[in-house]
N, CA and C atoms as an extended XYZ file, in Angstrom:
354
Properties=species:S:1:pos:R:3:atomname:S:1:resname:S:1:resid:I:1 pbc="F F F"
N        -3.517        2.545       36.314 N   MET     1
C        -2.117        2.644       35.955 CA  MET     1
C        -1.948        3.878       35.121 C   MET     1
N        -1.043        4.731       35.493 N   ALA     2
C        -0.784        5.944       34.734 CA  ALA     2
C         0.057        5.605       33.459 C   ALA     2
N        -0.115        6.476       32.495 N   THR     3
C         0.631        6.268       31.186 CA  THR     3
C         2.096        6.587       31.425 C   THR     3
N         2.990        5.704       30.878 N   ASP     4
C         4.383        5.937       30.952 CA  ASP     4
C         4.733        7.272       30.278 C   ASP     4
N         5.507        8.111       30.914 N   PRO     5
C         5.870        9.443       30.313 CA  PRO     5
C         6.555        9.290       28.958 C   PRO     5
N         7.456        8.301       28.794 N   GLY     6
C         8.146        8.125       27.568 CA  GLY     6
C         7.208        7.694       26.451 C   GLY     6
N         6.206        6.890       26.742 N   PHE     7
C         5.186        6.470       25.804 CA  PHE     7
C         4.309        7.643       25.381 C   PHE     7
N         4.008        8.487       26.345 N   LEU     8
C         3.212        9.681       26.029 CA  LEU     8
C         3.966       10.638       25.136 C   LEU     8
N         5.267       10.812       25.372 N   THR     9
C         6.080       11.612       24.529 CA  THR     9
C         6.149       11.098       23.109 C   THR     9
N         6.359        9.740       23.038 N   PHE    10
C         6.383        9.093       21.715 CA  PHE    10
C         5.109        9.377       20.870 C   PHE    10
N         3.933        9.187       21.559 N   ALA    11
C         2.686        9.418       20.874 CA  ALA    11
C         2.474       10.908       20.481 C   ALA    11
N         2.827       11.758       21.371 N   ARG    12
C         2.681       13.227       21.079 CA  ARG    12
C         3.575       13.616       19.935 C   ARG    12
N         4.795       13.116       19.870 N   ASP    13
C         5.712       13.379       18.733 CA  ASP    13
C         5.155       12.763       17.462 C   ASP    13
N         4.641       11.522       17.534 N   LEU    14
C         4.132       10.847       16.365 CA  LEU    14
C         2.994       11.672       15.681 C   LEU    14
N         2.099       12.195       16.551 N   PHE    15
C         0.907       12.902       16.052 CA  PHE    15
C         1.062       14.405       16.019 C   PHE    15
N         2.238       14.932       16.326 N   ALA    16
C         2.408       16.425       16.418 CA  ALA    16
C         2.049       17.116       15.092 C   ALA    16
N         2.261       16.574       13.913 N   PRO    17
C         1.827       17.303       12.736 CA  PRO    17
C         0.345       17.601       12.591 C   PRO    17
N        -0.464       16.933       13.410 N   LEU    18
C        -1.937       17.188       13.370 CA  LEU    18
C        -2.271       18.558       14.000 C   LEU    18
N        -1.405       19.064       14.866 N   GLY    19
C        -1.720       20.322       15.563 CA  GLY    19
C        -1.469       20.185       17.020 C   GLY    19
N        -1.821       21.209       17.781 N   PRO    20
C        -1.575       21.188       19.223 CA  PRO    20
C        -2.432       20.118       19.905 C   PRO    20
N        -1.759       19.188       20.606 N   ILE    21
C        -2.378       18.018       21.289 CA  ILE    21
C        -2.455       18.322       22.762 C   ILE    21
N        -3.687       18.179       23.333 N   SER    22
C        -3.835       18.237       24.740 CA  SER    22
C        -4.177       16.781       25.226 C   SER    22
N        -3.957       16.639       26.545 N   THR    23
C        -4.152       15.277       27.100 CA  THR    23
C        -5.112       15.409       28.331 C   THR    23
N        -5.840       14.286       28.537 N   LYS    24
C        -6.649       14.184       29.768 CA  LYS    24
C        -6.504       12.754       30.274 C   LYS    24
N        -6.404       12.570       31.557 N   ARG    25
C        -6.352       11.242       32.138 CA  ARG    25
C        -7.761       10.623       31.964 C   ARG    25
N        -7.760        9.306       31.678 N   MET    26
C        -8.997        8.607       31.518 CA  MET    26
C        -8.790        7.143       31.938 C   MET    26
N        -9.686        6.544       32.683 N   PHE    27
C        -9.665        5.203       33.203 CA  PHE    27
C        -8.325        4.500       33.035 C   PHE    27
N        -7.343        4.970       33.737 N   GLY    28
C        -6.045        4.308       33.767 CA  GLY    28
C        -5.140        4.614       32.621 C   GLY    28
N        -5.545        5.515       31.763 N   GLY    29
C        -4.717        5.847       30.601 CA  GLY    29
C        -4.778        7.399       30.332 C   GLY    29
N        -4.569        7.745       29.060 N   THR    30
C        -4.497        9.118       28.667 CA  THR    30
C        -5.154        9.309       27.352 C   THR    30
N        -6.126       10.256       27.280 N   GLY    31
C        -6.765       10.605       26.029 CA  GLY    31
C        -5.966       11.687       25.349 C   GLY    31
N        -5.880       11.572       23.953 N   LEU    32
C        -5.191       12.638       23.177 CA  LEU    32
C        -6.224       13.393       22.437 C   LEU    32
N        -6.203       14.705       22.540 N   TYR    33
C        -7.210       15.559       22.013 CA  TYR    33
C        -6.634       16.616       21.074 C   TYR    33
N        -7.404       16.996       20.020 N   ILE    34
C        -7.211       18.160       19.247 CA  ILE    34
C        -8.507       18.969       19.492 C   ILE    34
N        -8.402       20.080       20.099 N   GLY    35
C        -9.631       20.807       20.498 CA  GLY    35
C       -10.388       19.943       21.484 C   GLY    35
N       -11.705       19.766       21.229 N   ASP    36
C       -12.520       18.981       22.144 CA  ASP    36
C       -12.733       17.545       21.577 C   ASP    36
N       -11.958       17.181       20.575 N   ALA    37
C       -12.148       15.856       19.921 CA  ALA    37
C       -11.033       14.922       20.385 C   ALA    37
N       -11.381       13.818       21.095 N   MET    38
C       -10.445       12.780       21.485 CA  MET    38
C       -10.258       11.864       20.269 C   MET    38
N        -9.071       11.818       19.713 N   PHE    39
C        -8.824       10.975       18.555 CA  PHE    39
C        -8.047        9.751       18.842 C   PHE    39
N        -7.440        9.702       20.005 N   ALA    40
C        -6.627        8.533       20.433 CA  ALA    40
C        -6.597        8.409       21.937 C   ALA    40
N        -6.282        7.208       22.380 N   ALA    41
C        -6.112        6.961       23.816 CA  ALA    41
C        -4.918        6.045       24.033 C   ALA    41
N        -4.176        6.324       25.027 N   LEU    42
C        -2.955        5.481       25.404 CA  LEU    42
C        -3.419        4.684       26.607 C   LEU    42
N        -3.551        3.385       26.415 N   LEU    43
C        -3.990        2.472       27.479 CA  LEU    43
C        -2.974        1.345       27.552 C   LEU    43
N        -2.312        1.236       28.742 N   GLY    44
C        -1.204        0.261       28.862 CA  GLY    44
C        -0.088        0.675       27.904 C   GLY    44
N         0.362       -0.246       27.086 N   ASP    45
C         1.360        0.058       26.082 CA  ASP    45
C         0.851        0.098       24.697 C   ASP    45
N        -0.462        0.437       24.512 N   THR    46
C        -1.100        0.400       23.212 CA  THR    46
C        -1.681        1.778       22.923 C   THR    46
N        -1.583        2.193       21.651 N   ILE    47
C        -2.239        3.363       21.194 CA  ILE    47
C        -3.553        2.916       20.537 C   ILE    47
N        -4.647        3.374       21.086 N   TYR    48
C        -5.970        3.070       20.538 CA  TYR    48
C        -6.530        4.332       19.832 C   TYR    48
N        -7.133        4.141       18.677 N   MET    49
C        -7.603        5.248       17.844 CA  MET    49
C        -9.119        5.273       17.888 C   MET    49
N        -9.706        6.458       17.855 N   LYS    50
C       -11.179        6.575       17.743 CA  LYS    50
C       -11.604        6.155       16.385 C   LYS    50
N       -12.670        5.337       16.323 N   ALA    51
C       -13.197        4.888       15.069 CA  ALA    51
C       -14.657        4.578       15.207 C   ALA    51
N       -15.399        4.938       14.142 N   GLU    52
C       -16.817        4.655       14.098 CA  GLU    52
C       -17.113        4.179       12.671 C   GLU    52
N       -18.209        3.406       12.546 N   GLY    53
C       -18.724        2.991       11.268 CA  GLY    53
C       -17.645        2.356       10.367 C   GLY    53
N       -17.561        2.790        9.066 N   PRO    54
C       -16.655        2.143        8.139 CA  PRO    54
C       -15.168        2.165        8.566 C   PRO    54
N       -14.820        3.140        9.401 N   LEU    55
C       -13.399        3.194        9.804 CA  LEU    55
C       -13.023        2.000       10.695 C   LEU    55
N       -13.967        1.538       11.493 N   VAL    56
C       -13.706        0.347       12.337 CA  VAL    56
C       -13.315       -0.781       11.480 C   VAL    56
N       -14.048       -1.005       10.370 N   ALA    57
C       -13.723       -2.140        9.406 CA  ALA    57
C       -12.379       -1.924        8.819 C   ALA    57
N       -12.008       -0.699        8.460 N   ALA    58
C       -10.730       -0.402        7.826 CA  ALA    58
C        -9.616       -0.762        8.856 C   ALA    58
N        -9.761       -0.388       10.089 N   TYR    59
C        -8.755       -0.748       11.105 CA  TYR    59
C        -8.633       -2.236       11.264 C   TYR    59
N        -9.808       -2.891       11.340 N   GLN    60
C        -9.779       -4.366       11.481 CA  GLN    60
C        -9.061       -5.053       10.288 C   GLN    60
N        -9.354       -4.575        9.099 N   ALA    61
C        -8.673       -5.103        7.874 CA  ALA    61
C        -7.148       -4.917        7.958 C   ALA    61
N        -6.707       -3.899        8.685 N   ALA    62
C        -5.276       -3.647        8.838 CA  ALA    62
C        -4.687       -4.426       10.039 C   ALA    62
N        -5.500       -5.184       10.697 N   GLY    63
C        -5.028       -6.006       11.795 CA  GLY    63
C        -5.187       -5.444       13.176 C   GLY    63
N        -5.961       -4.370       13.313 N   SER    64
C        -6.194       -3.751       14.582 CA  SER    64
C        -7.200       -4.589       15.423 C   SER    64
N        -7.111       -4.337       16.700 N   GLU    65
C        -8.034       -5.009       17.669 CA  GLU    65
C        -8.779       -3.940       18.467 C   GLU    65
N       -10.044       -4.191       18.739 N   PRO    66
C       -10.744       -3.242       19.587 CA  PRO    66
C       -10.289       -3.262       20.974 C   PRO    66
N       -10.384       -2.123       21.706 N   PHE    67
C       -10.083       -2.082       23.107 CA  PHE    67
C       -11.017       -2.953       23.891 C   PHE    67
N       -10.500       -3.775       24.810 N   SER    68
C       -11.360       -4.616       25.662 CA  SER    68
C       -10.730       -4.720       27.019 C   SER    68
N       -11.563       -5.048       27.988 N   TYR    69
C       -11.076       -5.217       29.313 CA  TYR    69
C       -11.899       -6.276       30.027 C   TYR    69
N       -11.271       -6.909       31.020 N   GLY    70
C       -11.930       -7.967       31.785 CA  GLY    70
C       -12.906       -7.459       32.772 C   GLY    70
N       -14.039       -8.208       32.955 N   THR    71
C       -14.996       -7.904       34.004 CA  THR    71
C       -15.235       -9.175       34.792 C   THR    71
N       -16.070       -9.141       35.807 N   LYS    72
C       -16.343      -10.308       36.600 CA  LYS    72
C       -17.079      -11.378       35.740 C   LYS    72
N       -17.772      -10.936       34.739 N   THR    73
C       -18.537      -11.883       33.900 CA  THR    73
C       -17.989      -12.147       32.537 C   THR    73
N       -16.754      -11.691       32.273 N   GLY    74
C       -16.106      -11.944       30.987 CA  GLY    74
C       -15.292      -10.734       30.491 C   GLY    74
N       -15.407      -10.469       29.198 N   ARG    75
C       -14.733       -9.310       28.598 CA  ARG    75
C       -15.728       -8.319       28.015 C   ARG    75
N       -15.413       -7.075       28.173 N   ARG    76
C       -16.215       -6.057       27.563 CA  ARG    76
C       -15.386       -5.415       26.417 C   ARG    76
N       -15.935       -5.340       25.261 N   VAL    77
C       -15.284       -4.805       24.095 CA  VAL    77
C       -15.838       -3.387       23.843 C   VAL    77
N       -14.942       -2.451       23.557 N   ILE    78
C       -15.332       -1.082       23.239 CA  ILE    78
C       -14.975       -0.864       21.775 C   ILE    78
N       -15.929       -1.036       20.854 N   PRO    79
C       -15.594       -0.967       19.431 CA  PRO    79
C       -15.173        0.400       18.966 C   PRO    79
N       -15.478        1.459       19.696 N   GLY    80
C       -15.112        2.797       19.245 CA  GLY    80
C       -13.635        3.149       19.422 C   GLY    80
N       -12.882        2.266       20.076 N   LEU    81
C       -11.467        2.448       20.226 CA  LEU    81
C       -10.777        1.226       19.707 C   LEU    81
N        -9.936        1.369       18.708 N   THR    82
C        -9.242        0.240       18.060 CA  THR    82
C        -7.736        0.530       17.972 C   THR    82
N        -6.942       -0.484       18.170 N   SER    83
C        -5.460       -0.269       18.177 CA  SER    83
C        -4.938        0.268       16.853 C   SER    83
N        -3.943        1.103       17.006 N   LEU    84
C        -3.170        1.564       15.838 CA  LEU    84
C        -2.497        0.380       15.190 C   LEU    84
N        -2.644        0.150       13.869 N   PRO    85
C        -1.981       -1.028       13.273 CA  PRO    85
C        -0.471       -1.025       13.627 C   PRO    85
N         0.043       -2.217       13.902 N   ASP    86
C         1.459       -2.372       14.225 CA  ASP    86
C         2.391       -1.691       13.221 C   ASP    86
N         2.021       -1.846       11.897 N   SER    87
C         2.881       -1.300       10.839 CA  SER    87
C         2.990        0.231       10.966 C   SER    87
N         1.957        0.879       11.521 N   ALA    88
C         1.970        2.348       11.663 CA  ALA    88
C         2.936        2.798       12.808 C   ALA    88
N         3.269        1.953       13.685 N   LEU    89
C         4.135        2.314       14.761 CA  LEU    89
C         5.546        2.604       14.218 C   LEU    89
N         5.870        1.953       13.129 N   ASP    90
C         7.238        2.082       12.514 CA  ASP    90
C         7.185        3.022       11.286 C   ASP    90
N         6.027        3.504       10.933 N   ASP    91
C         5.896        4.374        9.737 CA  ASP    91
C         5.071        5.616       10.098 C   ASP    91
N         5.770        6.690       10.448 N   PRO    92
C         5.081        7.958       10.833 CA  PRO    92
C         4.019        8.445        9.844 C   PRO    92
N         4.292        8.233        8.524 N   ASP    93
C         3.329        8.706        7.550 CA  ASP    93
C         2.038        7.879        7.638 C   ASP    93
N         2.200        6.563        7.807 N   GLU    94
C         0.976        5.727        7.964 CA  GLU    94
C         0.258        6.039        9.271 C   GLU    94
N         0.999        6.290       10.329 N   ALA    95
C         0.354        6.652       11.607 CA  ALA    95
C        -0.448        7.946       11.461 C   ALA    95
N         0.137        8.900       10.780 N   LEU    96
C        -0.561       10.201       10.544 CA  LEU    96
C        -1.846       10.020        9.681 C   LEU    96
N        -1.762        9.135        8.680 N   ASP    97
C        -2.907        8.857        7.858 CA  ASP    97
C        -4.039        8.297        8.680 C   ASP    97
N        -3.757        7.296        9.543 N   TRP    98
C        -4.716        6.731       10.454 CA  TRP    98
C        -5.252        7.798       11.387 C   TRP    98
N        -4.360        8.558       11.905 N   ALA    99
C        -4.774        9.593       12.933 CA  ALA    99
C        -5.680       10.616       12.295 C   ALA    99
N        -5.401       11.029       11.055 N   ARG   100
C        -6.274       11.991       10.392 CA  ARG   100
C        -7.717       11.427       10.215 C   ARG   100
N        -7.762       10.171        9.873 N   LYS   101
C        -9.148        9.540        9.773 CA  LYS   101
C        -9.811        9.492       11.079 C   LYS   101
N        -9.057        9.102       12.131 N   SER   102
C        -9.640        9.035       13.492 CA  SER   102
C       -10.057       10.437       13.976 C   SER   102
N        -9.225       11.430       13.685 N   LEU   103
C        -9.585       12.793       14.069 CA  LEU   103
C       -10.840       13.220       13.404 C   LEU   103
N       -11.045       12.919       12.166 N   ALA   104
C       -12.308       13.268       11.442 CA  ALA   104
C       -13.498       12.609       12.158 C   ALA   104
N       -13.384       11.349       12.503 N   ASP   105
C       -14.480       10.660       13.262 CA  ASP   105
C       -14.696       11.332       14.622 C   ASP   105
N       -13.596       11.645       15.292 N   ALA   106
C       -13.705       12.273       16.626 CA  ALA   106
C       -14.321       13.639       16.552 C   ALA   106
N       -14.004       14.406       15.519 N   GLU   107
C       -14.580       15.755       15.360 CA  GLU   107
C       -16.078       15.639       15.059 C   GLU   107
N       -16.453       14.677       14.296 N   THR   108
C       -17.873       14.428       14.027 CA  THR   108
C       -18.660       14.065       15.310 C   THR   108
N       -18.027       13.152       16.099 N   ALA   109
C       -18.655       12.796       17.362 CA  ALA   109
C       -18.747       13.989       18.303 C   ALA   109
N       -17.668       14.771       18.410 N   ALA   110
C       -17.714       16.002       19.272 CA  ALA   110
C       -18.786       16.961       18.851 C   ALA   110
N       -18.988       17.161       17.549 N   ALA   111
C       -19.976       18.066       17.018 CA  ALA   111
C       -21.397       17.568       17.372 C   ALA   111
N       -21.602       16.243       17.258 N   ARG   112
C       -22.885       15.688       17.653 CA  ARG   112
C       -23.127       15.915       19.174 C   ARG   112
N       -22.118       15.737       19.962 N   LYS   113
C       -22.238       15.935       21.416 CA  LYS   113
C       -22.579       17.391       21.732 C   LYS   113
N       -21.919       18.314       21.038 N   ARG   114
C       -22.199       19.738       21.228 CA  ARG   114
C       -23.651       20.049       20.856 C   ARG   114
N       -24.121       19.489       19.727 N   ALA   115
C       -25.479       19.733       19.262 CA  ALA   115
C       -26.517       19.191       20.234 C   ALA   115
N       -26.227       18.054       20.900 N   ARG   116
C       -27.170       17.521       21.844 CA  ARG   116
C       -27.293       18.425       23.099 C   ARG   116
N       -26.262       19.124       23.416 N   ARG   117
C       -26.255       19.989       24.606 CA  ARG   117
C       -27.123       21.250       24.404 C   ARG   117
N       -27.350       21.604       23.191 N   ARG   118
C       -28.120       22.851       22.891 CA  ARG   118
C       -29.582       22.678       23.188 C   ARG   118
């Protein structure tokens, strides 16, 4: 399923203060990137944020849920993508705070990936 154009516009506008955002299609959704770092993904009608380590716990404490999908044998959970807290959808400053944290995690992951390629 492709990302709804209106939802993509909403997310791009929400995160615009971070800098130039590029997008890439990914398993039925859209990844949001700053440079080569994917910091968020739009899947269905949910914004999922990149998170690793302690940031995952911070998102969970704010009521976020990890991305998951059904398989033939049950559900598969992807802990590195967690939903943007509902309160942040109505508060652009809060959304940007979370996005900056996710972008930092994404940039660290992208740097590790680049280092492995060398």
